[in-house]
C-alpha positions as CSV (number, residue, x, y, z in Angstrom):
1,M,24.5,34.9,50.2
2,T,20.8,33.9,50.1
3,P,18.9,31.8,47.7
4,R,17.3,34.1,45.9
5,A,20.6,36.3,45.3
6,L,22.4,32.6,43.8
7,L,19.7,32.5,41.2
8,L,19.7,35.6,40.3
9,I,23.7,35.7,39.7
10,A,22.9,32.1,38.0
11,V,20.3,34.0,35.7
12,A,23.0,36.9,35.0
13,L,25.6,34.6,33.9
14,L,23.4,32.6,31.8
15,S,21.7,35.1,29.7
16,P,24.6,35.8,27.5
17,A,25.0,32.6,26.4
18,V,21.3,32.3,26.0
19,A,21.2,35.6,23.9
20,A,24.4,34.6,21.6
21,E,22.4,31.2,20.8
22,T,19.0,32.3,20.2
23,G,19.0,35.7,19.2
24,S,17.1,38.6,20.7
25,G,14.3,38.3,19.0
26,G,13.1,35.3,20.9
27,W,10.5,33.4,19.0
28,P,9.7,35.6,16.3
29,A,13.0,36.1,14.9
30,T,13.3,32.7,14.8
31,L,10.4,31.8,13.2
32,E,11.0,34.4,10.3
33,R,14.3,33.2,9.9
34,I,13.6,29.4,9.5
35,A,10.2,29.9,7.3
36,T,11.4,29.6,4.1
37,G,12.8,26.3,4.6
38,V,9.1,24.9,5.5
39,V,7.4,23.6,2.3
40,T,3.8,22.2,1.5
41,I,4.0,18.6,0.0
42,Q,1.2,18.0,-2.8
43,I,1.3,14.3,-3.3
44,D,-0.2,12.1,-5.8
45,S,0.4,8.5,-5.2
46,T,-0.2,7.1,-8.6
47,R,-0.6,3.2,-7.5
48,A,-1.6,1.6,-4.6
49,F,1.3,-0.2,-3.3
50,D,1.5,-2.1,0.2
51,T,0.0,-0.3,3.2
52,E,-1.4,2.6,1.1
53,W,-3.7,3.8,-1.5
54,N,-3.5,5.1,-4.9
55,A,-4.6,8.8,-3.9
56,S,-3.9,12.4,-3.5
57,S,-3.0,14.4,-0.2
58,Q,-1.3,17.5,1.4
59,A,1.9,16.8,4.0
60,T,5.2,19.1,4.9
61,G,8.4,18.9,4.8
62,F,11.3,20.9,5.5
63,V,15.0,21.7,3.7
64,V,17.7,19.9,5.3
65,D,20.5,20.0,2.5
66,A,19.7,23.3,0.4
67,E,22.7,23.2,-1.9
68,R,21.7,19.5,-2.9
69,G,17.7,20.0,-2.6
70,L,17.0,17.5,-0.2
71,I,13.9,17.9,1.7
72,L,12.8,15.7,4.8
73,T,9.4,14.3,5.7
74,N,7.6,11.5,7.0
75,R,7.7,7.8,5.1
76,H,4.2,7.9,4.7
77,V,4.6,11.3,2.6
78,V,7.1,10.0,0.5
79,T,4.9,6.7,0.5
80,P,6.3,2.9,-0.4
81,G,5.1,3.3,-3.8
82,P,5.1,5.5,-6.9
83,V,4.5,8.6,-6.2
84,T,4.4,12.1,-8.0
85,A,5.1,15.3,-5.6
86,Q,5.6,18.9,-5.7
87,A,7.2,21.5,-3.1
88,V,5.0,24.7,-2.5
89,F,7.6,27.5,-0.7
90,L,6.7,29.9,1.4
91,N,6.7,32.6,-1.8
92,R,4.0,30.1,-3.6
93,E,6.9,28.6,-6.1
94,E,6.6,25.1,-6.9
95,V,9.1,22.7,-7.9
96,E,9.1,18.8,-8.7
97,L,10.2,16.5,-6.0
98,K,11.8,12.9,-6.5
99,A,11.7,10.3,-3.9
100,V,14.8,9.5,-3.2
101,Y,15.1,7.4,0.1
102,R,11.9,5.9,2.6
103,D,13.2,4.1,5.7
104,P,11.7,0.2,5.5
105,V,10.6,0.9,9.1
106,H,10.9,4.2,10.7
107,D,8.4,7.0,10.0
108,F,10.9,9.3,7.7
109,G,11.9,9.6,4.1
110,F,13.6,12.0,1.9
111,Y,12.5,13.9,-1.2
112,R,15.1,15.7,-3.9
113,Y,14.6,19.1,-5.7
114,D,16.2,20.7,-8.4
115,P,17.5,23.9,-6.5
116,S,18.0,25.8,-9.8
117,K,14.5,25.7,-10.5
118,L,13.8,28.1,-7.6
119,R,13.9,31.8,-8.9
120,F,13.1,33.9,-6.2
121,I,13.4,32.4,-2.9
122,R,16.7,31.2,-1.1
123,P,15.3,28.5,1.6
124,A,16.8,28.3,4.8
125,E,18.5,25.1,5.6
126,L,17.2,23.7,8.9
127,P,20.0,21.9,11.3
128,L,18.9,18.8,12.7
129,Y,19.8,18.9,16.5
130,P,18.6,15.4,18.0
131,Q,20.6,16.1,21.4
132,G,18.4,19.2,22.0
133,A,14.9,17.1,22.6
134,Q,15.0,17.3,26.5
135,V,11.9,17.1,28.7
136,G,10.9,20.2,29.4
137,T,12.3,21.9,26.3
138,E,9.5,24.4,24.8
139,I,9.1,23.6,21.0
140,R,7.2,25.3,18.2
141,V,5.7,22.4,15.5
142,V,6.0,24.7,11.9
143,G,4.1,23.1,8.6
144,N,0.9,23.0,6.6
145,D,-1.6,21.6,9.5
146,A,-5.5,21.4,8.7
147,G,-4.6,22.4,5.1
148,E,-2.7,25.9,5.9
149,Q,0.3,26.3,4.5
150,L,1.9,27.8,7.6
151,S,0.4,27.0,10.9
152,I,2.8,27.3,14.0
153,L,1.9,24.9,17.3
154,A,3.4,25.6,20.7
155,G,4.2,22.9,23.3
156,T,6.2,21.4,25.8
157,L,8.0,18.3,25.2
158,A,6.9,15.9,28.2
159,R,7.9,12.5,26.9
160,L,11.3,11.1,25.5
161,D,10.4,6.9,26.1
162,R,6.8,6.8,24.2
163,E,6.2,3.5,22.4
164,A,5.8,4.3,18.9
165,P,1.7,5.1,17.9
166,S,-0.3,2.3,16.4
167,Y,-2.8,3.2,13.6
168,G,-4.2,0.3,13.1
169,V,-4.1,-3.5,11.6
170,G,-3.5,-3.2,8.3
171,K,-2.2,0.3,8.1
172,Y,1.4,1.6,8.2
173,N,2.9,1.4,12.1
174,D,6.2,2.1,13.1
175,F,8.1,-0.3,15.4
176,N,11.4,-0.7,17.2
177,T,11.9,3.0,18.3
178,F,11.1,5.5,21.1
179,Y,8.9,8.4,20.1
180,F,8.6,11.8,22.0
181,Q,4.9,13.6,23.0
182,A,4.0,16.8,23.3
183,A,1.0,18.4,23.5
184,S,0.5,20.4,20.6
185,G,-2.4,19.7,18.9
186,T,-1.2,18.8,15.3
187,S,-3.7,17.0,12.9
188,G,-4.1,16.4,8.9
189,G,-1.3,17.9,6.9
190,S,1.1,18.4,9.9
191,S,2.9,15.2,8.7
192,G,6.6,15.8,8.0
193,S,6.5,18.9,10.2
194,P,10.1,20.3,12.0
195,V,10.0,20.1,15.4
196,L,12.0,23.1,16.8
197,D,13.7,24.9,19.9
198,I,13.9,28.6,20.2
199,A,17.2,28.7,18.5
200,G,15.8,27.2,15.5
201,R,17.1,23.8,15.4
202,V,15.0,20.8,14.8
203,V,15.0,18.3,17.6
204,A,12.2,15.8,16.4
205,L,10.3,15.2,13.4
206,N,6.2,15.4,13.8
207,A,4.8,12.3,12.7
208,G,1.2,11.9,14.0
209,G,-1.1,12.6,16.9
210,S,-4.2,11.3,18.8
211,T,-7.8,11.8,18.2
212,G,-9.1,12.0,21.3
213,A,-6.4,14.4,22.9
214,A,-4.3,17.2,21.7
215,S,-1.3,14.9,21.9
216,S,1.0,14.9,19.4
217,F,3.8,12.3,18.7
218,Y,7.5,12.8,17.3
219,L,10.2,10.8,15.6
220,P,13.9,11.0,17.6
221,L,16.2,11.9,14.7
222,D,19.2,9.8,15.4
223,R,18.6,7.3,12.6
224,I,17.6,10.0,10.5
225,V,21.0,11.9,10.7
226,R,22.5,8.9,10.1
227,A,20.7,8.3,7.0
228,L,21.2,11.8,5.8
229,D,25.1,11.4,6.1
230,L,24.9,8.8,3.9
231,I,22.5,10.3,1.4
232,R,24.8,13.2,1.3
233,R,27.7,11.4,0.2
234,G,26.2,9.1,-2.5
235,L,26.4,6.0,-0.3
236,P,23.5,3.2,0.4
237,V,21.7,3.2,3.9
238,P,22.1,-0.4,5.3
239,R,19.6,-1.4,7.7
240,G,19.8,-4.3,9.6
241,T,16.6,-6.7,11.4
242,L,16.3,-9.8,13.5
243,Q,12.7,-9.8,12.1
244,T,11.9,-9.4,15.8
245,V,9.8,-6.6,17.4
246,F,10.9,-5.3,21.0
247,E,9.0,-3.5,23.6
248,Y,10.8,-1.0,26.1
249,T,9.3,-2.3,29.6
250,P,9.6,-1.2,32.9
251,Y,11.6,-2.6,35.6
252,D,8.7,-3.8,37.5
253,E,7.1,-5.7,35.0
254,L,10.6,-7.1,33.9
255,R,11.1,-8.9,37.3
256,R,8.1,-10.8,37.1
257,L,9.5,-11.7,33.7
258,G,12.1,-13.3,35.7
259,L,14.7,-10.1,35.4
260,R,17.2,-11.3,37.7
261,P,18.6,-9.0,40.5
262,E,22.2,-8.9,39.2
263,T,21.3,-8.3,35.8
264,E,19.0,-5.4,36.6
265,A,21.7,-4.1,38.6
266,S,23.9,-4.1,35.8
267,A,21.7,-2.5,33.7
268,R,20.8,0.3,35.7
269,R,24.6,1.4,36.4
270,A,25.1,1.0,32.4
271,A,22.0,3.3,31.9
272,P,20.7,5.3,34.9
273,V,18.4,7.6,33.1
274,R,16.4,4.4,31.9
275,T,13.8,2.7,33.6
276,G,13.6,-0.2,32.0
277,M,14.9,-2.9,29.4
278,L,13.9,-4.2,25.3
279,V,11.7,-7.2,25.6
280,V,10.6,-9.6,22.7
281,A,6.9,-8.9,21.8
282,E,6.8,-10.5,17.8
283,V,9.0,-12.8,16.3
284,Q,8.3,-13.5,12.4
285,P,7.1,-16.8,11.3
286,G,9.9,-18.1,9.2
287,S,12.7,-15.9,10.0
288,A,16.2,-16.8,11.8
289,A,14.7,-16.1,14.9
290,D,11.9,-18.1,14.5
291,G,11.9,-20.9,17.2
292,R,15.2,-19.7,18.5
293,I,13.9,-16.7,20.8
294,A,11.0,-16.4,22.3
295,V,8.1,-13.5,23.3
296,G,9.0,-12.5,26.7
297,D,12.8,-12.8,26.3
298,I,14.6,-9.9,27.8
299,L,17.4,-8.5,25.9
300,V,20.1,-8.2,28.0
301,A,23.8,-7.8,25.5
302,V,24.1,-8.0,21.7
303,E,27.6,-8.5,20.8
304,G,28.6,-8.1,24.7
305,K,27.5,-4.6,24.5
306,G,24.6,-3.8,26.9
307,V,21.3,-3.0,25.4
308,T,18.8,-1.0,27.0
309,D,17.4,1.4,24.2
310,F,16.2,0.9,20.3
311,T,18.9,3.6,19.6
312,T,22.0,1.4,20.8
313,L,20.2,-1.8,19.4
314,A,19.5,-0.1,15.7
315,E,23.4,0.6,15.3
316,L,24.5,-2.8,16.6
317,L,21.8,-4.4,14.0
318,D,22.8,-1.6,11.0
319,G,26.7,-2.4,11.1
320,S,25.7,-6.5,11.2
321,V,23.9,-6.6,7.7
322,G,24.5,-10.3,6.3
323,R,27.0,-11.2,9.4
324,E,26.2,-13.4,12.8
325,V,25.3,-11.5,15.8
326,T,25.5,-13.2,19.4
327,L,22.1,-12.0,21.8
328,D,22.4,-12.3,25.7
329,L,18.7,-12.8,26.9
330,E,17.0,-13.8,29.8
331,R,14.0,-16.2,29.9
332,G,12.0,-17.2,32.8
333,G,15.4,-16.2,35.6
334,R,17.6,-18.2,33.3
335,P,20.3,-16.7,30.9
336,V,20.1,-17.9,27.3
337,R,22.8,-17.1,24.3
338,E,21.6,-17.2,21.0
339,R,23.7,-16.4,17.6
340,L,21.7,-15.2,15.1
341,R,21.8,-14.0,11.4
342,V,21.1,-9.8,10.5
343,D,18.8,-9.7,7.7
344,D,19.2,-7.1,5.2
345,L,15.8,-5.2,5.8
346,R,15.6,-4.0,2.4
347,S,15.1,-7.9,1.5
348,I,12.4,-7.6,2.8
349,T,11.1,-4.3,2.1
350,P,9.2,-4.5,-1.8
351,D,10.5,-2.0,-4.5
352,R,8.7,-3.5,-7.4
353,Y,5.4,-4.4,-8.6
354,L,4.0,-6.5,-11.4
355,E,0.6,-4.5,-13.2
356,I,-1.5,-6.5,-15.2
357,G,-4.7,-6.1,-16.6
358,D,-4.9,-3.1,-14.1
359,S,-4.2,-5.1,-11.0
360,V,-1.0,-4.7,-9.2
361,L,0.7,-7.2,-7.1
362,H,4.0,-7.0,-5.4
363,T,6.1,-9.1,-3.1
364,L,4.7,-9.0,0.8
365,S,6.2,-6.8,3.5
366,W,7.4,-7.2,6.8
367,Q,5.0,-4.7,7.6
368,M,1.7,-6.5,6.3
369,A,3.4,-10.1,7.4
370,R,3.5,-8.6,10.8
371,H,-0.4,-8.1,10.8
372,M,-1.2,-11.4,9.2
373,N,1.7,-13.3,11.5
374,V,2.9,-15.3,8.6
375,P,6.5,-15.7,6.8
376,V,7.5,-12.9,4.5
377,S,5.9,-14.6,1.8
378,G,3.8,-14.5,-1.4
379,A,2.5,-11.8,-3.8
380,F,0.4,-9.4,-1.9
381,V,-2.8,-8.1,-4.2
382,A,-2.5,-4.1,-3.7
383,N,-5.0,-3.5,-6.3
384,P,-7.5,-6.4,-7.4
385,G,-8.0,-4.5,-10.5
386,Y,-9.6,-5.9,-13.8
387,V,-7.9,-9.1,-13.5
388,F,-8.0,-10.3,-9.4
389,G,-11.5,-7.9,-8.6
390,P,-13.6,-10.2,-10.9
391,A,-12.6,-13.4,-9.4
392,G,-13.6,-12.3,-6.0
393,I,-10.1,-12.0,-4.7
394,P,-9.9,-8.6,-2.4
395,R,-7.2,-6.2,-1.7
396,G,-4.9,-7.5,1.2
397,A,-4.8,-10.7,0.0
398,V,-1.8,-12.6,-0.3
399,V,-1.3,-15.0,-3.5
400,I,0.4,-18.1,-2.3
401,E,-0.1,-20.8,-5.3
402,L,-1.4,-19.4,-9.3
403,G,-2.2,-21.8,-11.8
404,G,-1.0,-24.8,-9.5
405,Q,2.4,-23.5,-8.8
406,P,3.7,-22.0,-5.6
407,V,3.9,-18.4,-5.5
408,A,7.1,-17.0,-3.2
409,S,7.4,-13.3,-4.8
410,V,6.4,-10.8,-7.3
411,E,8.6,-12.8,-9.3
412,D,6.9,-16.0,-9.4
413,A,3.5,-14.3,-10.2
414,T,5.4,-12.3,-13.1
415,R,7.0,-15.8,-14.6
416,I,3.2,-17.6,-14.2
417,L,1.4,-14.9,-15.5
418,G,3.5,-14.4,-18.3
419,A,3.4,-17.2,-19.5
420,L,-0.5,-18.4,-19.6
421,P,-2.2,-17.1,-23.2
422,D,-4.6,-14.6,-22.9
423,G,-8.2,-15.6,-21.9
424,T,-7.2,-18.4,-20.4
425,F,-7.9,-19.5,-16.6
426,A,-6.2,-20.6,-13.7
427,P,-6.8,-21.3,-10.1
428,V,-5.9,-18.7,-7.4
429,K,-5.2,-19.8,-3.9
430,Y,-4.8,-17.0,-1.7
431,F,-5.5,-15.7,2.0
432,T,-6.4,-12.9,3.7
433,L,-5.8,-10.4,6.5
434,E,-9.4,-11.7,8.3
435,D,-8.2,-15.5,8.3
436,T,-4.8,-16.5,7.2
437,R,-4.9,-20.1,8.6
438,S,-7.8,-20.7,5.7
439,P,-6.4,-20.8,2.1
440,Q,-9.3,-20.0,-0.9
441,L,-9.0,-20.9,-4.3
442,R,-10.9,-19.1,-6.6
443,P,-10.7,-19.3,-10.8
444,L,-8.8,-16.4,-12.5
445,R,-9.3,-15.2,-16.3
446,V,-5.7,-13.7,-17.5
447,D,-6.6,-10.6,-19.6
448,R,-4.2,-8.3,-21.0
449,R,-6.5,-6.2,-23.5
450,W,-7.0,-3.4,-21.7
451,F,-4.5,-2.6,-19.6
452,P,-0.3,-3.0,-20.1
453,A,1.1,-5.9,-18.5
454,R,4.8,-4.8,-17.7
455,I,7.1,-4.9,-14.1
456,C,8.0,-2.1,-12.7
457,R,11.5,-1.6,-10.4
458,R,12.3,1.0,-8.1
459,D,15.4,3.6,-8.8
460,D,16.0,5.7,-5.9
461,T,18.7,7.4,-8.1
462,Q,16.2,8.9,-10.2
463,G,13.3,9.0,-7.9
464,L,11.1,6.9,-10.5
465,W,9.6,3.5,-11.3
466,P,10.9,2.3,-14.8
467,C,8.3,-0.2,-16.0
468,E,9.3,-2.8,-18.5
469,A,7.0,-4.4,-20.6
470,L,6.1,-8.2,-20.2
471,P,6.9,-10.6,-23.2
472,E,3.8,-11.2,-25.9
473,P,2.1,-13.8,-24.3
474,P,1.6,-17.4,-26.3
475,E,-1.3,-18.2,-28.5
476,A,-4.4,-19.5,-26.8
477,P,-5.9,-22.6,-28.2
478,A,-8.7,-22.6,-30.3
479,P,-12.1,-22.9,-28.3
480,A,-13.3,-26.5,-28.6
481,S,-16.5,-28.0,-29.0
482,A,-18.7,-28.8,-25.9
483,S,-22.2,-30.2,-25.8
484,T,-24.5,-30.8,-22.8
485,L,-28.0,-32.3,-21.9
486,F,-30.8,-30.4,-20.2
487,A,-33.2,-31.7,-18.0
488,R,-36.7,-32.6,-19.2
489,S,-39.7,-30.9,-17.7
490,G,-42.3,-32.9,-19.7
491,D,-43.2,-29.3,-20.8
492,E,-43.0,-29.0,-24.5
493,V,-42.3,-25.1,-24.9
494,V,-40.1,-25.1,-21.5
495,D,-38.0,-28.3,-22.6
496,A,-37.6,-26.4,-26.2
497,L,-37.0,-22.8,-24.8
498,A,-34.4,-24.0,-22.4
499,P,-31.5,-24.5,-24.6
500,S,-32.0,-21.1,-26.0
501,L,-31.5,-19.4,-22.4
502,V,-28.4,-18.1,-22.0
503,L,-26.5,-16.4,-18.3
504,V,-24.6,-13.2,-19.7
505,S,-22.0,-12.1,-17.6
506,F,-20.7,-8.4,-18.1
507,N,-17.3,-7.0,-16.7
508,M,-16.3,-3.5,-17.6
509,P,-12.8,-2.6,-17.2
510,F,-13.3,1.1,-17.4
511,S,-16.7,3.3,-16.1
512,V,-18.0,4.9,-19.1
513,G,-20.9,6.0,-20.1
514,G,-22.5,6.5,-16.6
515,G,-21.8,3.2,-16.0
516,T,-19.7,1.4,-13.3
517,A,-16.6,-0.5,-13.8
518,T,-18.3,-3.6,-11.8
519,P,-19.3,-7.1,-12.7
520,S,-23.0,-7.7,-13.5
521,R,-24.8,-10.8,-14.9
522,S,-28.7,-10.8,-16.6
523,R,-30.6,-12.9,-19.1
524,S,-30.6,-13.5,-22.2
525,A,-32.3,-15.5,-25.3
526,T,-30.6,-17.3,-28.2
527,C,-31.5,-19.6,-31.2
528,T,-29.0,-22.3,-31.5
529,S,-27.1,-23.1,-34.5
530,P,-23.2,-23.7,-35.2
531,S,-22.3,-20.1,-34.0
532,P,-25.1,-18.8,-31.4
533,E,-25.7,-15.0,-30.9
534,P,-27.7,-13.6,-27.9
535,W,-29.3,-10.7,-28.5
536,K,-30.9,-9.1,-24.8
537,S,-32.2,-5.5,-23.7
538,R,-29.7,-2.6,-23.8
539,A,-30.3,-1.7,-20.0
540,G,-29.3,-5.3,-19.4
541,S,-26.1,-4.4,-21.4
542,P,-24.5,-1.8,-19.6
543,G,-21.5,0.2,-21.7
544,S,-19.7,-0.3,-24.9
545,I,-17.0,-1.4,-23.6
546,R,-16.7,-4.4,-21.6
547,C,-16.0,-8.3,-21.4
548,T,-18.9,-10.4,-22.1
549,T,-18.9,-14.2,-20.9
550,W,-22.1,-16.4,-22.8
551,R,-22.8,-19.6,-20.1
552,W,-25.2,-22.3,-21.4
553,S,-26.0,-24.7,-18.0
554,P,-22.9,-25.0,-15.6
555,T,-21.2,-26.4,-18.1
556,I,-20.7,-24.4,-21.5
557,R,-19.1,-20.9,-21.2
558,R,-17.6,-18.8,-24.0
559,R,-16.0,-15.6,-24.3
560,S,-17.7,-12.9,-26.7
561,T,-16.6,-9.2,-28.1
562,A,-18.4,-6.4,-26.8
563,R,-22.0,-5.5,-28.7
564,R,-24.8,-2.9,-28.3
565,F,-28.1,-3.2,-28.7
566,A,-28.3,0.8,-29.4
567,R,-31.0,3.1,-30.4
568,R,-31.3,3.5,-34.3
569,R,-33.3,5.9,-36.3
570,S,-36.3,4.5,-38.1
571,R,-37.2,5.8,-41.5
572,N,-39.6,8.7,-40.1
573,G,-36.2,9.8,-38.3
574,K,-38.3,9.3,-35.0
575,S,-35.8,7.2,-32.0
576,G,-36.8,3.8,-31.9
577,R,-35.8,0.5,-30.8
578,G,-34.1,-0.3,-33.7
579,R,-36.9,-3.0,-35.8
580,R,-35.5,-4.2,-39.2
581,S,-36.7,-3.6,-41.9
582,S,-35.8,-5.1,-45.4
583,S,-32.3,-5.9,-45.5
584,P,-29.4,-8.6,-45.9
585,G,-29.6,-9.2,-42.3
586,S,-33.3,-9.6,-42.0
587,R,-33.3,-11.9,-44.5
588,R,-31.8,-14.7,-42.2
589,T,-35.0,-14.6,-40.3
590,A,-36.5,-16.6,-43.4
591,G,-35.6,-20.2,-42.2
592,W,-37.7,-20.0,-38.8
593,S,-38.7,-23.6,-38.3
594,R,-42.1,-24.6,-37.6
595,R,-41.5,-24.8,-33.4
596,A,-39.9,-21.5,-33.6
597,R,-42.8,-19.9,-34.7
598,A,-44.7,-21.9,-32.1
599,W,-42.6,-20.3,-29.9
600,R,-43.2,-16.4,-30.9
601,R,-46.8,-17.2,-30.8
602,S,-46.5,-18.8,-27.1
603,I,-43.8,-16.9,-25.6
604,P,-44.5,-13.1,-25.9
605,S,-40.6,-11.9,-24.6
606,V,-39.3,-14.3,-27.5
607,S,-41.3,-12.6,-29.9
608,R,-39.4,-9.2,-29.3
609,C,-35.5,-10.9,-29.4
610,H,-34.3,-10.0,-32.5
611,A,-31.8,-13.1,-32.9
612,R,-30.3,-14.5,-35.9
613,C,-31.2,-18.0,-36.3
614,S,-30.5,-20.6,-38.2
615,S,-32.9,-23.5,-39.6
616,A,-31.7,-26.0,-37.1
617,S,-33.9,-28.1,-34.4
618,P,-33.7,-25.6,-31.2
619,T,-33.3,-28.9,-29.0
620,S,-29.9,-29.5,-30.5
621,P,-27.3,-29.0,-28.0
622,P,-25.1,-25.8,-28.5
623,S,-21.4,-25.5,-29.4
624,A,-19.2,-23.1,-27.6
């Protein structure tokens, strides 16, 4: 019998099985059957948190449990922080979504909706089929690609052992997992799309793509299937870690690292489809593994079981949270054995934040600590807001000391800031992503008048972040009197005028009246008295809602309420700059001293300053 005849017989025998599995309609019938289970997700991140800013966007998800209303999508779509979201189904029905799970490391998460809220559609439930991912498998990526409600992109799986894509320093990056790759050309909005085979089964989860090529990257489903099963049963999803990042490295490179021939032969026999092993790429400072294992160590076994891929490693660690495991490694051609504690990934993943003065702080995450190569400790400034922003502390700073006390977590920051009276200053020591080795010190003024002060904690059972207001701060002490001396210039007019000049700093909590909520400074003039009162032009006094600080010389500072030098109407009805006529306030100007009158004649700008002055000597030091 010829080879051609054998091939025809094989195709004839296989065709009934394929037809039974995929149906006679091929891709059109499959796509029609699953389309109702794919949804557009509209996201509003309500707070900056970890690697993400508060922003609005669109993405994709798909129903994996229609009875319970579970939708699978990416972690960066669920977001690590507070989020409001809604799903738009194929018939344009909209339902509210609640975030119920986001993986601490891998790029997947789950939303939940109320199935009873859907009136006119019964969405299809898409089955997860991780074993269907094979090189050469023809696929379709169905989702909200480029903002379209439903796009269908074709491709063929080309790689199953690609390294996790890198999206840049300071951004969310997956690690300790393989990714799949195909040239399907997905773009923005397709995150969270199902990657389908011709039978309508999900073989992978679309996660990202290349900006310089048509390559798309898909997350394998092995850890997703495990998490979904636990969530369905109402159980927590344990996640273990050694706070170590591994890389899959081919055997040729491993030999250069000192892999022994007998170890390679054993690994090849145990996993003949694999072309390499796992190598330590990063060890987090301050972790249990720090100083015990080193970059370049080759992982041979965990608890006596050979490990050559990420799935096996994850299964062993996730099942050993809180316990110690034995690692067999090879370092420079010699065997090394270490016994290490497996940490709970949730303990180094922030699940609460402090909001004070529009600033948002939370405990530093492992995601950001990796980029900085520092221990997972400190309070991360997710949003500088109205309190940390004017102090010059940027987003991404890590606070390590506040008010002279060490800060290891957001709980420490909450305790210290909650005990500071409103309006007081406290020194803040911090470092940034750009320079982690040189801490900086800045004075921070506590201001709780404009925004709520509260601590918010994630509740995955509700899909919400309930908040608890901080206790009222202690009363601030009354400002003490102060005095200063001014250098003499020898010019009588200059020496007399110097104590009446004040540097006025403005900080607007909101953008109102066309102004921007950015700190600004300007000069003003005042006549000294027991209660000095600066007056200045309206152009130099931005906004009617602001916090004002006056500064006489570098040594005296006083906080003020907001005042406004606004336009007034004169008696003839025309708009003017409010020249004061006979009024109780204007009678106070009758006490000008002889020297003050000399100022008005010699300094025109002073004569236009509508200041309330007393008959005290203008050269006497001001009090604040």
